[in-house]
MARRO-716154 format. One record per residue: residue number from 1; residue in one letter; x, y, z of N, C-alpha, C in turn. Coordinates in pm, whole numbers, plus 50000, padded with zeros to 5 digits. Each point is the difference from the previous one (the first is absolute). Last residue first. Layout:
N
padren, tifi, n_east, n_north, n_up, ca_east, ca_north, ca_up, c_east, c_north, c_up
NUM, a, X, Y, Z, X, Y, Z, X, Y, Z $
...
END
This chain:
81
padren, tifi, n_east, n_north, n_up, ca_east, ca_north, ca_up, c_east, c_north, c_up
81, h, 18974, 21887, 58679, 50115, 49960, 50080, 50125, 50058, 49941 $
80, s, 49541, 50029, 49822, 50038, 50105, 50094, 50125, 49966, 50081 $
79, g, 49902, 49825, 49482, 49940, 49989, 50132, 50054, 50106, 50095 $
78, y, 50081, 49919, 49513, 50100, 49953, 50094, 49942, 49980, 50139 $
77, n, 49835, 50039, 49451, 49958, 50008, 50140, 50106, 49937, 50090 $
76, r, 50159, 50226, 49540, 49905, 49895, 50036, 49962, 50018, 50146 $
75, s, 50270, 50324, 49785, 49978, 49915, 49884, 49903, 49885, 50024 $
74, l, 49976, 50493, 50246, 50083, 49879, 50008, 49963, 49907, 49885 $
73, r, 49957, 50549, 50060, 49931, 49879, 49958, 50096, 49883, 50004 $
72, v, 49916, 50529, 50214, 50099, 49897, 49970, 49921, 49876, 49963 $
71, g, 49903, 50575, 50067, 49962, 49861, 49981, 50118, 49912, 49966 $
70, r, 49850, 50500, 50269, 50089, 49933, 49905, 49959, 49854, 49992 $
69, f, 49811, 50524, 50191, 49981, 49855, 49985, 50100, 49949, 49897 $
68, r, 49973, 50455, 50082, 50037, 49944, 50131, 49977, 49851, 50005 $
67, d, 49882, 50286, 49624, 50139, 49954, 50001, 50049, 49956, 50138 $
66, d, 49507, 50002, 49742, 50063, 50057, 50118, 50142, 49944, 50011 $
65, r, 49711, 49890, 49627, 49924, 50110, 50061, 50076, 50073, 50109 $
64, a, 50176, 49610, 49782, 49993, 50110, 49902, 49927, 50121, 50057 $
63, c, 50021, 49600, 50252, 50132, 50064, 49994, 50002, 50117, 49901 $
62, i, 49609, 49735, 50026, 50019, 50073, 50126, 50132, 50077, 49997 $
61, e, 49915, 49711, 49641, 49912, 50117, 49995, 50016, 50086, 50125 $
60, r, 50230, 49588, 49982, 50058, 50096, 49905, 49916, 50128, 49991 $
59, v, 49831, 49647, 50260, 50122, 50054, 50064, 50062, 50105, 49908 $
58, l, 49640, 49754, 49829, 49957, 50102, 50097, 50119, 50064, 50070 $
57, k, 50087, 49642, 49710, 49947, 50112, 49922, 49958, 50114, 50093 $
56, w, 50124, 49597, 50198, 50117, 50072, 49949, 49958, 50120, 49917 $
55, s, 49656, 49709, 50171, 50070, 50077, 50103, 50117, 50082, 49945 $
54, q, 49645, 49685, 49800, 50041, 50130, 49946, 50076, 50087, 50101 $
53, d, 50013, 49458, 50036, 49888, 50087, 49964, 50056, 50132, 49945 $
52, r, 50271, 49649, 50181, 49943, 49950, 49874, 49880, 50084, 49956 $
51, s, 50483, 50081, 50321, 49853, 50001, 49988, 49957, 49950, 49863 $
50, g, 50456, 50042, 50247, 49954, 49902, 49901, 49849, 49993, 49987 $
49, d, 50193, 50313, 50314, 50062, 49869, 50022, 49940, 49895, 49906 $
48, d, 50069, 50564, 50055, 49912, 49899, 49941, 50072, 49866, 50000 $
47, i, 50048, 50467, 50289, 50078, 49888, 49948, 49905, 49890, 49953 $
46, l, 50030, 50559, 50126, 49904, 49892, 49978, 50074, 49887, 49930 $
45, v, 50142, 50442, 50314, 50046, 49908, 49897, 49900, 49885, 49995 $
44, v, 50001, 50541, 50188, 49944, 49865, 50006, 50055, 49919, 49884 $
43, d, 50111, 50470, 50334, 49988, 49946, 49865, 49963, 49854, 50015 $
42, f, 50014, 50493, 50322, 49973, 49860, 49974, 50017, 49969, 49852 $
41, d, 50143, 50381, 50402, 49993, 49980, 49855, 49984, 49850, 49978 $
40, y, 49845, 50292, 50457, 50090, 49906, 49932, 49984, 50009, 49849 $
39, t, 49754, 50294, 50287, 50109, 49966, 50089, 50106, 49913, 49932 $
38, k, 49568, 50150, 49828, 50089, 50115, 50001, 50125, 49974, 50085 $
37, s, 49626, 49669, 49709, 50071, 50034, 50123, 50090, 50122, 49982 $
36, s, 49721, 49737, 49677, 49962, 50139, 50033, 50071, 50050, 50126 $
35, l, 50039, 49550, 49833, 50069, 50092, 49910, 49964, 50146, 50024 $
34, l, 49791, 49642, 50262, 50145, 50012, 50017, 50064, 50108, 49914 $
33, i, 49513, 49929, 49997, 50047, 49990, 50138, 50150, 50027, 50014 $
32, e, 49766, 50009, 49570, 49927, 50086, 50094, 50062, 50002, 50138 $
31, s, 50183, 49713, 49663, 50013, 50141, 49961, 49934, 50092, 50100 $
30, v, 49953, 49535, 50057, 50139, 50041, 50026, 50019, 50148, 49967 $
29, a, 49581, 49810, 49895, 50020, 50007, 50145, 50141, 50047, 50035 $
28, r, 49895, 49929, 49540, 49921, 50112, 50055, 50026, 50015, 50151 $
27, e, 50191, 49628, 49779, 50062, 50125, 49954, 49930, 50120, 50064 $
26, y, 49805, 49584, 50073, 50125, 50012, 50075, 50070, 50131, 49963 $
25, a, 49623, 49884, 49755, 49959, 50041, 50135, 50123, 50018, 50089 $
24, l, 50070, 49826, 49573, 49965, 50143, 49991, 49952, 50054, 50134 $
23, l, 50102, 49533, 49966, 50119, 50085, 49984, 49968, 50149, 49993 $
22, g, 49714, 49577, 50040, 50017, 50093, 50110, 50111, 50103, 49983 $
21, a, 49863, 49647, 49673, 49875, 50048, 50059, 50021, 50110, 50105 $
20, e, 50374, 49770, 49785, 49926, 50085, 49908, 49877, 50063, 50065 $
19, e, 50385, 49695, 50151, 49930, 50102, 50080, 49917, 50095, 49914 $
18, n, 50343, 49592, 49961, 49860, 49992, 49957, 49911, 50094, 50083 $
17, f, 50435, 50042, 50180, 49979, 49871, 49933, 49851, 49986, 49973 $
16, v, 50404, 50359, 50212, 49878, 49996, 49919, 49993, 49864, 49933 $
15, p, 50273, 50288, 50436, 49990, 49886, 49909, 49864, 50001, 49930 $
14, t, 50290, 50416, 50210, 49868, 49938, 49996, 50000, 49882, 49903 $
13, l, 50324, 50376, 50305, 50006, 49890, 49904, 49868, 49925, 50006 $
12, i, 50171, 50521, 50134, 49908, 49890, 50031, 50011, 49896, 49889 $
11, t, 50320, 50421, 50219, 49962, 49923, 49881, 49915, 49883, 50044 $
10, v, 50158, 50515, 50203, 49953, 49864, 50028, 49960, 49935, 49868 $
9, s, 50295, 50461, 50223, 49944, 49929, 49885, 49965, 49856, 50039 $
8, p, 50055, 50517, 50265, 50041, 49860, 49990, 49927, 49932, 49884 $
7, r, 50085, 50527, 49967, 49912, 49905, 50070, 50057, 49859, 49987 $
6, k, 50284, 50474, 50002, 49947, 49896, 49914, 49916, 49904, 50083 $
5, k, 50135, 50544, 50052, 49999, 49869, 50062, 49936, 49899, 49906 $
4, k, 50275, 50463, 49873, 49867, 49939, 50005, 50009, 49859, 50058 $
3, p, 50342, 50414, 50119, 49979, 49888, 49907, 49862, 49938, 50020 $
2, s, 50081, 50523, 50100, 50027, 49871, 50063, 49974, 49887, 49900 $
1, m, 50163, 50524, 49903, 49891, 49905, 49993, 50039, 49870, 50068 $
END
């Protein structure tokens, strides 16, 4: 038997700051377009940068639904720099 070829792996880092309104649409788009790829293995890290809305709750729900998503919650807003 020949060894199975492993697909290249890509990690997408996604900053999240008060994204409650658009986070589920982002999850849907990433799942449909990237995570369905047969060429690459994708995973997504959602980084909550001190959101004051329900973003962190949504991040946890997304991660519970699909183990290709992971969440990180920063203790306060550090900004994109």
